[in-house]
All heavy atoms as an XYZ file, in Angstrom:
739
protein
N      98.315    134.027     64.302
C      98.782    134.164     65.672
C      98.653    132.803     66.350
O      97.633    132.151     66.229
C      97.913    135.205     66.374
C      98.370    135.625     67.731
S      99.977    136.437     67.857
C      99.778    137.817     66.771
N      99.689    132.407     67.057
C      99.604    131.137     67.762
C      99.820    131.346     69.257
O     100.296    132.384     69.705
C     100.572    130.095     67.196
C     102.031    130.508     67.307
O     102.325    131.471     68.037
O     102.864    129.849     66.679
N      99.452    130.343     70.024
C      99.495    130.451     71.478
C     100.907    130.731     71.996
O     101.081    131.542     72.904
C      98.939    129.178     72.120
C      99.107    129.185     73.613
C      98.323    130.028     74.404
C     100.068    128.403     74.233
C      98.498    130.071     75.776
C     100.245    128.441     75.608
C      99.457    129.273     76.373
O      99.628    129.330     77.726
N     101.917    130.086     71.427
C     103.290    130.259     71.908
C     103.745    131.713     71.802
O     104.393    132.241     72.707
C     104.256    129.335     71.152
C     104.125    127.875     71.516
C     102.907    127.186     70.890
O     102.377    127.693     69.865
O     102.465    126.169     71.429
N     103.411    132.382     70.698
C     103.776    133.798     70.536
C     103.029    134.681     71.533
O     103.602    135.626     72.086
C     103.509    134.276     69.113
C     104.522    133.749     68.135
O     105.670    133.514     68.489
N     104.111    133.529     66.905
N     101.771    134.376     71.753
C     100.978    135.152     72.718
C     101.546    134.967     74.120
O     101.723    135.935     74.870
C      99.493    134.739     72.653
C      98.900    135.194     71.320
C      98.716    135.312     73.837
C      97.515    134.670     71.039
N     101.876    133.737     74.461
C     102.454    133.452     75.776
C     103.795    134.172     75.945
O     104.080    134.760     76.987
C     102.638    131.948     75.952
C     103.127    131.551     77.325
C     103.266    130.055     77.453
O     103.783    129.407     76.515
O     102.869    129.547     78.508
N     104.614    134.176     74.904
C     105.909    134.865     74.935
C     105.706    136.371     75.168
O     106.419    136.982     75.977
C     106.654    134.611     73.618
C     108.129    134.889     73.691
C     108.878    134.468     72.427
N     108.733    133.043     72.162
C     108.161    132.517     71.067
N     107.703    133.289     70.114
N     108.070    131.220     70.908
N     104.740    136.954     74.466
C     104.460    138.383     74.648
C     103.989    138.659     76.077
O     104.396    139.638     76.702
C     103.408    138.855     73.645
C     103.897    138.917     72.223
S     102.566    139.298     71.067
C     102.299    141.009     71.415
N     103.124    137.794     76.592
C     102.594    137.967     77.944
C     103.722    137.893     78.979
O     103.716    138.625     79.971
C     101.527    136.910     78.226
C     100.833    137.104     79.537
N     101.097    136.307     80.632
C      99.897    138.008     79.931
C     100.356    136.709     81.642
N      99.612    137.734     81.246
N     104.697    137.048     78.747
C     105.825    136.907     79.672
C     106.727    138.136     79.699
O     107.524    138.292     80.620
C     106.643    135.657     79.339
C     105.905    134.392     79.693
O     105.003    134.381     80.526
N     106.260    133.306     79.037
N     106.622    139.024     78.705
C     107.427    140.252     78.699
C     106.834    141.331     79.594
O     107.500    142.325     79.879
C     107.602    140.833     77.282
O     106.327    141.282     76.792
C     108.223    139.823     76.341
N     105.592    141.166     80.033
C     104.961    142.157     80.909
C     105.590    142.038     82.291
O     105.512    140.991     82.930
C     103.450    141.930     81.000
C     102.678    141.935     79.682
C     101.204    141.663     79.940
C     102.856    143.236     78.934
N     106.231    143.103     82.752
C     106.990    143.025     84.007
C     106.293    143.673     85.195
O     106.690    143.461     86.329
C     108.374    143.673     83.839
O     108.199    145.029     83.419
C     109.219    142.912     82.838
N     105.270    144.483     84.944
C     104.541    145.080     86.067
C     103.082    145.291     85.675
O     102.705    145.155     84.519
C     105.199    146.385     86.534
C     105.151    147.476     85.496
O     104.082    147.853     85.018
N     106.313    148.009     85.135
N     102.267    145.643     86.674
C     100.822    145.769     86.437
C     100.444    146.955     85.562
O      99.311    147.058     85.112
C     100.050    145.811     87.755
C     100.339    147.002     88.631
C     101.571    146.828     89.522
O     102.185    145.754     89.509
O     101.929    147.794     90.203
N     101.388    147.850     85.296
C     101.109    148.997     84.435
C     101.404    148.722     82.965
O     101.222    149.591     82.119
C     101.879    150.224     84.907
C     101.347    150.735     86.227
O     100.151    150.650     86.483
N     102.218    151.221     87.071
N     101.881    147.535     82.676
C     102.073    147.124     81.286
C     100.925    146.183     80.935
O     100.602    145.277     81.701
C     103.405    146.411     81.098
C     104.585    147.306     81.298
C     105.889    146.554     81.197
O     105.970    145.403     81.564
N     106.902    147.211     80.678
N     100.302    146.424     79.796
C      99.164    145.597     79.404
C      99.304    145.139     77.956
O      99.996    145.766     77.157
C      97.816    146.339     79.581
C      97.742    147.588     78.689
C      97.566    146.676     81.043
C      96.388    148.240     78.650
N      98.631    144.047     77.677
C      98.466    143.576     76.305
C      97.012    143.846     75.953
O      96.128    143.659     76.782
C      98.678    142.061     76.210
C     100.086    141.611     76.308
S     100.219    139.804     76.343
C      99.597    139.317     74.758
N      96.777    144.298     74.744
C      95.409    144.519     74.294
C      95.203    143.691     73.030
O      95.913    143.880     72.037
C      95.116    146.013     74.015
C      93.699    146.182     73.511
C      95.348    146.845     75.265
N      94.269    142.763     73.104
C      93.923    141.941     71.955
C      92.854    142.679     71.164
O      91.789    143.001     71.697
C      93.349    140.591     72.401
C      94.330    139.725     73.127
C      94.471    139.813     74.502
C      95.107    138.812     72.438
C      95.368    139.013     75.176
C      96.015    138.010     73.100
C      96.142    138.107     74.477
N      93.133    142.972     69.904
C      92.122    143.581     69.033
C      91.482    142.457     68.240
O      92.163    141.698     67.552
C      92.741    144.602     68.092
C      91.695    145.272     67.226
C      92.290    146.243     66.220
O      93.525    146.298     66.081
O      91.502    146.913     65.559
N      90.167    142.347     68.374
C      89.444    141.273     67.711
C      88.863    141.742     66.385
O      88.668    142.939     66.167
C      88.321    140.751     68.616
C      88.746    140.330     70.022
C      87.550    139.811     70.803
C      89.861    139.302     69.973
N      88.585    140.797     65.509
C      88.002    141.100     64.201
C      86.714    141.906     64.367
O      86.414    142.789     63.570
C      87.739    139.783     63.422
C      87.022    140.052     62.119
C      89.047    139.045     63.172
N      85.971    141.663     65.440
C      84.709    142.366     65.695
C      84.903    143.835     66.058
O      83.946    144.591     66.130
C      83.955    141.670     66.830
O      84.684    141.805     68.042
N      86.181    144.228     66.326
C      86.457    145.601     66.732
C      86.575    145.751     68.240
O      86.917    146.812     68.744
N      86.304    144.699     68.972
C      86.394    144.719     70.429
C      87.857    144.632     70.859
O      88.645    143.921     70.249
C      85.624    143.512     71.022
O      84.280    143.557     70.567
C      85.651    143.526     72.535
N      88.210    145.369     71.911
C      89.545    145.298     72.497
C      89.458    144.601     73.844
O      88.611    144.948     74.668
C      90.137    146.693     72.679
C      90.448    147.345     71.357
O      90.862    146.700     70.413
N      90.245    148.647     71.287
N      90.326    143.621     74.070
C      90.335    142.852     75.319
C      91.694    143.037     75.991
O      92.700    142.565     75.472
C      90.067    141.353     75.046
C      90.097    140.561     76.340
C      88.747    141.160     74.310
N      91.722    143.736     77.145
C      93.001    143.960     77.837
C      93.399    142.773     78.698
O      92.567    141.971     79.118
C      92.704    145.186     78.699
C      91.245    145.089     78.986
C      90.621    144.441     77.777
N      94.686    142.708     78.983
C      95.242    141.639     79.807
C      96.504    142.179     80.457
O      97.309    142.823     79.790
C      95.548    140.451     78.888
S      96.515    139.154     79.623
N      96.693    141.955     81.773
C      97.930    142.414     82.409
C      98.746    141.234     82.907
O      98.370    140.078     82.714
C      97.642    143.437     83.514
C      96.909    142.846     84.694
O      97.035    141.660     85.004
N      96.129    143.661     85.384
N      99.859    141.526     83.578
C     100.760    140.445     83.984
C     100.221    139.629     85.155
O     100.755    138.575     85.462
C     102.170    140.977     84.280
C     102.240    141.766     85.567
O     101.265    142.362     86.001
N     103.399    141.792     86.175
N      99.169    140.089     85.799
C      98.550    139.332     86.880
C      97.575    138.276     86.346
O      97.214    137.344     87.052
C      97.804    140.278     87.839
C      98.690    141.321     88.477
C      99.787    140.718     89.321
O      99.524    139.859     90.149
N     101.023    141.133     89.099
N      97.129    138.462     85.102
C      96.204    137.513     84.488
C      96.959    136.266     84.041
O      98.136    136.324     83.708
C      95.506    138.143     83.280
C      94.651    139.341     83.666
O      94.199    139.413     84.819
O      94.445    140.201     82.795
N      96.279    135.143     84.042
C      96.865    133.903     83.543
C      96.323    133.634     82.145
O      95.136    133.768     81.894
C      96.504    132.728     84.458
C      97.224    132.765     85.785
C      96.823    131.615     86.682
N      95.399    131.504     86.945
C      94.695    132.307     87.747
N      95.305    133.292     88.371
N      93.408    132.125     87.934
N      97.233    133.254     81.245
C      96.837    132.913     79.881
C      97.106    131.429     79.664
O      98.207    130.947     79.925
C      97.617    133.749     78.844
C      97.208    135.210     78.946
C      97.364    133.228     77.440
C      97.852    136.101     77.914
N      96.089    130.730     79.219
C      96.228    129.317     78.867
C      95.532    129.106     77.529
O      94.901    130.027     76.999
C      95.604    128.399     79.943
O      94.224    128.738     80.108
C      96.321    128.530     81.270
N      95.638    127.907     77.005
C      94.918    127.652     75.765
C      94.179    126.329     75.863
O      94.538    125.440     76.626
C      95.849    127.678     74.546
C      96.795    126.532     74.474
N      96.604    125.469     73.633
C      97.942    126.294     75.133
C      97.606    124.617     73.784
N      98.431    125.094     74.690
N      93.110    126.271     75.112
C      92.262    125.083     75.080
C      91.796    124.931     73.643
O      90.984    125.719     73.163
C      91.083    125.284     76.031
C      90.226    124.081     76.251
C      89.205    124.352     77.335
O      88.545    125.384     77.307
N      89.084    123.438     78.274
N      92.382    123.986     72.940
C      92.065    123.839     71.524
C      92.495    125.085     70.766
O      93.631    125.506     70.855
N      91.578    125.697     70.040
C      91.871    126.904     69.276
C      91.505    128.179     70.000
O      91.379    129.241     69.394
N      91.322    128.094     71.325
C      90.923    129.256     72.115
C      92.011    129.650     73.100
O      92.759    128.813     73.595
C      89.651    128.965     72.911
C      88.439    128.729     72.030
O      88.401    129.270     70.910
O      87.523    128.005     72.468
N      92.066    130.947     73.385
C      92.933    131.487     74.434
C      92.029    131.817     75.615
O      90.991    132.470     75.440
C      93.630    132.788     73.953
C      94.578    132.505     72.805
C      94.352    133.482     75.098
C      95.810    131.740     73.189
N      92.417    131.379     76.795
C      91.665    131.704     78.007
C      92.474    132.700     78.823
O      93.661    132.479     79.093
C      91.404    130.446     78.842
C      90.651    129.317     78.153
C      90.564    128.108     79.070
C      89.274    129.766     77.722
N      91.840    133.807     79.198
C      92.477    134.829     80.024
C      91.739    134.832     81.362
O      90.573    135.207     81.427
C      92.400    136.221     79.368
C      93.035    136.195     77.983
C      93.066    137.264     80.265
C      92.793    137.450     77.175
N      92.421    134.391     82.406
C      91.810    134.303     83.731
C      92.311    135.447     84.598
O      93.517    135.632     84.749
C      92.157    132.980     84.385
C      91.667    131.773     83.609
C      92.141    130.480     84.227
O      91.686    130.172     85.348
O      92.985    129.818     83.602
N      91.386    136.210     85.162
C      91.734    137.360     85.992
C      91.176    137.165     87.394
O      89.962    137.116     87.586
C      91.146    138.634     85.379
O      91.324    139.721     86.253
N      92.083    137.039     88.376
C      91.647    136.964     89.772
C      91.140    138.314     90.240
O      90.219    138.408     91.043
C      92.798    136.512     90.678
C      93.155    135.049     90.463
O      92.297    134.292     89.978
O      94.294    134.668     90.777
N      91.746    139.379     89.714
C      91.376    140.742     90.098
C      89.915    141.032     89.750
O      89.178    141.608     90.532
C      92.295    141.735     89.394
C      92.001    143.188     89.706
C      92.913    144.144     88.946
O      93.824    143.691     88.234
O      92.686    145.350     89.068
N      89.491    140.612     88.556
C      88.126    140.888     88.106
C      87.210    139.676     88.220
O      86.042    139.750     87.869
C      88.145    141.382     86.654
C      88.940    142.629     86.471
N      88.557    143.837     86.979
C      90.124    142.838     85.859
C      89.461    144.756     86.688
N      90.427    144.177     86.009
N      87.766    138.555     88.724
C      87.008    137.312     88.882
C      86.328    136.896     87.579
O      85.154    136.531     87.562
C      85.972    137.449     90.005
C      86.529    137.816     91.386
C      85.402    138.063     92.369
C      87.478    136.750     91.898
N      87.081    136.979     86.493
C      86.520    136.640     85.184
C      87.457    135.714     84.421
O      88.645    135.653     84.694
C      86.303    137.897     84.315
O      87.563    138.550     84.122
C      85.320    138.857     84.939
N      86.884    135.019     83.468
C      87.646    134.259     82.485
C      87.112    134.659     81.124
O      85.906    134.593     80.888
C      87.492    132.740     82.683
O      87.984    132.398     83.973
C      88.265    131.969     81.636
N      88.005    135.130     80.267
C      87.614    135.505     78.909
C      88.127    134.429     77.962
O      89.244    133.949     78.105
C      88.195    136.858     78.535
C      87.745    137.975     79.435
C      88.546    139.232     79.184
C      88.325    140.201     80.315
N      89.500    140.981     80.609
N      87.313    134.078     76.999
C      87.690    133.064     76.019
C      87.741    133.724     74.643
O      86.747    134.273     74.175
C      86.664    131.933     76.040
S      87.016    130.624     74.872
N      88.925    133.698     74.008
C      89.098    134.308     72.698
C      89.468    133.232     71.686
O      90.405    132.464     71.916
C      90.218    135.355     72.726
C      90.154    136.446     73.801
C      91.378    137.344     73.700
C      88.885    137.246     73.661
N      88.762    133.199     70.583
C      89.114    132.303     69.487
C      90.374    132.857     68.831
O      90.434    134.045     68.494
C      87.953    132.261     68.489
C      88.215    131.342     67.313
O      89.374    130.954     67.082
O      87.248    131.012     66.620
N      91.397    132.019     68.686
C      92.657    132.486     68.077
C      92.427    133.160     66.731
O      93.076    134.145     66.405
C      93.620    131.312     67.898
C      94.524    130.990     69.078
C      95.293    129.710     68.821
C      95.464    132.121     69.369
N      91.486    132.640     65.939
C      91.220    133.197     64.616
C      90.530    134.558     64.683
O      90.477    135.273     63.684
C      90.378    132.230     63.778
C      91.145    130.956     63.448
O      92.393    131.013     63.375
O      90.491    129.908     63.280
N      89.989    134.920     65.854
C      89.301    136.212     65.979
C      90.250    137.343     66.339
O      89.869    138.512     66.341
C      88.184    136.123     67.020
O      88.730    136.034     68.327
N      91.508    137.020     66.662
C      92.490    138.035     67.052
C      93.171    138.579     65.799
O      93.807    137.841     65.063
C      93.555    137.440     68.001
C      92.887    136.890     69.258
C      94.605    138.495     68.356
C      93.805    136.068     70.133
N      92.993    139.892     65.551
C      93.646    140.455     64.361
C      94.941    141.189     64.714
O      95.813    141.323     63.864
C      92.699    141.326     63.553
S      92.012    142.724     64.391
N      95.091    141.657     65.962
C      96.356    142.260     66.368
C      96.469    142.260     67.885
O      95.480    142.129     68.598
C      96.505    143.686     65.828
O      95.610    144.553     66.488
N      97.705    142.406     68.348
C      97.975    142.500     69.780
C      98.924    143.673     69.989
O      99.942    143.776     69.322
C      98.620    141.217     70.327
C      97.721    140.010     70.077
C      98.922    141.358     71.811
C      98.356    138.688     70.443
N      98.554    144.545     70.911
C      99.405    145.680     71.252
C      99.892    145.499     72.684
O      99.130    145.052     73.544
C      98.622    146.982     71.166
C      98.111    147.310     69.787
S      97.072    148.789     69.793
C      95.568    148.130     70.502
N     101.143    145.836     72.930
C     101.677    145.857     74.284
C     101.905    147.318     74.623
O     102.558    148.039     73.875
C     102.986    145.046     74.389
C     103.575    145.157     75.780
C     102.741    143.587     74.028
N     101.317    147.754     75.742
C     101.409    149.162     76.113
C     101.897    149.304     77.546
O     101.541    148.500     78.407
C     100.047    149.829     75.974
C      99.514    149.810     74.557
S      98.016    150.781     74.338
C      96.834    149.873     75.289
N     102.684    150.334     77.773
C     103.160    150.673     79.106
C     102.395    151.916     79.542
O     102.610    153.008     79.012
C     104.664    150.935     79.070
C     105.247    151.134     80.444
O     104.605    151.805     81.293
O     106.352    150.629     80.679
N     101.486    151.744     80.494
C     100.622    152.847     80.904
C     101.411    153.973     81.575
O     101.074    155.139     81.424
C      99.529    152.333     81.856
C      98.636    151.263     81.221
S      97.976    151.709     79.604
C      96.736    152.880     80.078
N     102.501    153.640     82.293
C     103.340    154.688     82.893
C     103.954    155.570     81.817
O     103.952    156.788     81.919
C     104.452    154.076     83.748
C     103.935    153.480     85.043
O     102.854    153.896     85.506
O     104.615    152.592     85.583
N     104.476    154.934     80.774
C     105.090    155.681     79.678
C     104.046    156.524     78.948
O     104.299    157.681     78.612
C     105.770    154.720     78.700
C     106.529    155.336     77.543
C     107.627    156.266     78.042
C     107.128    154.246     76.660
N     102.860    155.957     78.743
C     101.791    156.715     78.069
C     101.383    157.923     78.904
O     101.209    159.018     78.369
C     100.582    155.815     77.802
C     100.839    154.785     76.729
S      99.425    153.734     76.439
C      98.286    154.880     75.711
N     101.264    157.757     80.218
C     100.905    158.879     81.092
C     101.988    159.952     81.086
O     101.697    161.141     81.091
C     100.664    158.391     82.521
C      99.343    157.672     82.666
O      98.410    157.895     81.897
N      99.263    156.783     83.638
N     103.246    159.509     81.055
C     104.366    160.446     80.998
C     104.318    161.269     79.711
O     104.479    162.493     79.735
C     105.670    159.637     81.072
C     106.913    160.448     81.240
C     108.128    159.542     81.348
O     108.162    158.704     82.272
O     109.019    159.665     80.491
N     104.059    160.612     78.584
C     103.977    161.312     77.294
C     102.792    162.270     77.278
O     102.888    163.382     76.763
C     103.857    160.305     76.140
C     105.113    159.513     75.905
C     106.206    160.402     75.361
C     107.438    159.605     75.050
N     108.583    160.447     74.775
N     101.657    161.848     77.837
C     100.486    162.727     77.891
C     100.768    163.965     78.738
O     100.365    165.072     78.386
C      99.271    161.969     78.450
C      98.619    160.973     77.517
C      97.571    160.163     78.265
C      97.986    161.680     76.325
N     101.476    163.786     79.850
C     101.824    164.923     80.710
C     102.748    165.883     79.975
O     102.559    167.105     80.030
C     102.472    164.429     82.014
O     101.545    163.577     82.691
C     102.851    165.580     82.922
N     103.747    165.355     79.267
C     104.658    166.203     78.490
C     103.891    166.993     77.443
O     104.093    168.201     77.292
C     105.719    165.340     77.789
C     106.796    164.798     78.684
C     107.744    163.869     77.934
O     107.787    163.903     76.683
O     108.442    163.096     78.602
N     103.005    166.334     76.718
C     102.215    166.996     75.679
C     101.326    168.070     76.292
O     101.231    169.182     75.773
C     101.359    165.966     74.913
O     102.223    164.980     74.361
C     100.558    166.621     73.808
N     100.684    167.758     77.417
C      99.824    168.721     78.094
C     100.626    169.945     78.519
O     100.201    171.089     78.324
C      99.171    168.068     79.317
C      98.182    168.974     80.016
C      97.611    168.267     81.251
N      97.724    169.164     82.346
C      98.684    169.181     83.273
N      99.636    168.300     83.249
N      98.687    170.061     84.227
N     101.812    169.721     79.087
C     102.655    170.836     79.532
C     103.097    171.709     78.363
O     103.122    172.939     78.470
C     103.861    170.323     80.315
C     103.465    169.767     81.667
O     102.382    170.043     82.173
N     104.336    168.964     82.242
N     103.442    171.086     77.242
C     103.827    171.844     76.044
C     102.661    172.677     75.537
O     102.838    173.845     75.164
C     104.311    170.889     74.957
C     105.674    170.286     75.240
C     106.061    169.236     74.213
O     105.498    169.225     73.103
O     106.929    168.402     74.531
N     101.467    172.111     75.527
C     100.290    172.853     75.069
C      99.971    174.014     76.008
O      99.606    175.100     75.555
C      99.084    171.921     74.957
C      99.132    170.921     73.812
C      97.984    169.915     73.934
C      99.074    171.618     72.474
N     100.118    173.791     77.313
C      99.882    174.868     78.266
C     100.878    176.003     78.091
O     100.522    177.177     78.172
C      99.927    174.338     79.703
C      98.717    173.523     80.154
C      98.991    172.891     81.516
C      97.465    174.380     80.174
N     102.140    175.674     77.845
C     103.164    176.699     77.599
C     102.800    177.530     76.375
O     102.930    178.753     76.393
C     104.537    176.055     77.396
C     105.187    175.567     78.662
C     106.521    174.915     78.352
C     107.114    174.257     79.571
N     108.355    173.541     79.269
N     102.355    176.881     75.312
C     101.984    177.601     74.087
C     100.744    178.449     74.325
O     100.649    179.580     73.840
C     101.711    176.610     72.951
C     102.954    175.962     72.415
C     102.644    174.990     71.308
C     103.903    174.292     70.829
N     103.615    173.295     69.795
N      99.811    177.932     75.079
C      98.572    178.653     75.342
C      98.813    179.914     76.156
O      98.235    180.968     75.883
C      97.583    177.721     76.090
C      96.224    178.287     76.431
C      95.452    178.594     75.141
C      95.437    177.301     77.275
N      99.672    179.818     77.162
C      99.915    180.961     78.039
C     101.173    181.740     77.700
O     101.643    182.571     78.462
C      99.972    180.493     79.501
C      98.648    179.983     79.991
C      98.457    178.634     80.229
C      97.579    180.861     80.173
C      97.223    178.156     80.655
C      96.345    180.400     80.617
C      96.167    179.040     80.861
N     101.711    181.486     76.527
C     102.927    182.143     76.065
C     102.719    183.657     75.910
O     103.571    184.446     76.263
C     103.354    181.541     74.721
C     104.664    182.054     74.198
C     104.990    181.326     72.910
C     106.227    181.898     72.275
N     106.524    181.219     71.016
N     101.571    184.040     75.415
C     101.300    185.471     75.158
C     100.890    186.194     76.374
O     100.418    186.310     77.223
C     100.232    185.613     74.063
C     100.728    185.020     72.753
O     101.940    185.020     72.517
O      99.874    184.547     71.988
């Protein structure tokens, strides 16, 4: 994974309900939204969040995958699934 690809992915986030989640080799997940700033310093990615007043530093080699998720879409799917389960439960 290189900085340019990470930056490109981050630029696709169009609203605060879309997030990137960095999965690290250690098993830790680090979220990032479109309000956060991503920069790089040597072999590290810096994620600066004004909302949380934090800066996270990730070693590029520690990132094993990156997921982009739309929380609105996930909530919509969860609601649909919940409604389907309720229909089946109260069908009888």
